[in-house]
C-alpha positions as a printed NumPy array, in Angstrom:
array([[  5.32 ,   1.438,  14.997],
       [  3.921,  -0.952,  12.373],
       [  4.391,   0.155,   8.778],
       [  2.592,  -0.725,   5.552],
       [  5.73 ,  -2.628,   4.566],
       [  5.477,  -4.772,   7.73 ],
       [  1.843,  -5.605,   6.997],
       [  2.734,  -6.315,   3.382],
       [  5.425,  -8.823,   4.352],
       [  3.167, -10.628,   6.828],
       [  0.108, -10.727,   4.574],
       [  1.843, -11.488,   1.287],
       [  0.139,  -8.561,  -0.462],
       [  1.886,  -5.574,  -2.013],
       [  2.29 ,  -2.32 ,  -0.115],
       [ -0.091,  -0.734,  -2.613],
       [ -2.798,  -3.341,  -1.983],
       [ -2.397,  -3.023,   1.785],
       [ -2.689,   0.756,   1.581],
       [ -5.806,   0.598,  -0.585],
       [ -7.426,  -2.003,   1.677],
       [ -6.795,   0.02 ,   4.835],
       [ -8.118,   3.18 ,   3.183],
       [-11.345,   1.485,   2.098],
       [-10.729,   1.476,  -1.645],
       [-13.425,  -0.227,  -3.702],
       [-10.65 ,  -1.62 ,  -5.932],
       [ -9.855,  -4.231,  -3.271],
       [-12.229,  -7.097,  -2.566],
       [-13.99 ,  -7.448,   0.759],
       [-12.289, -10.764,   1.51 ],
       [ -8.826,  -9.323,   0.878],
       [ -9.603,  -6.243,   2.961],
       [-10.74 ,  -8.39 ,   5.878],
       [ -7.612, -10.56 ,   5.678],
       [ -5.377,  -7.498,   5.749],
       [ -7.244,  -5.811,   8.596]])
């Protein structure tokens, strides 16, 4: 199973940013969200 920590390491973003992006938070920019997804 892939974890937030795995995505964080691969993307270079913090676990918090990854979590917010995947949950659709408006705090994270569209470009960043697309890169993480």
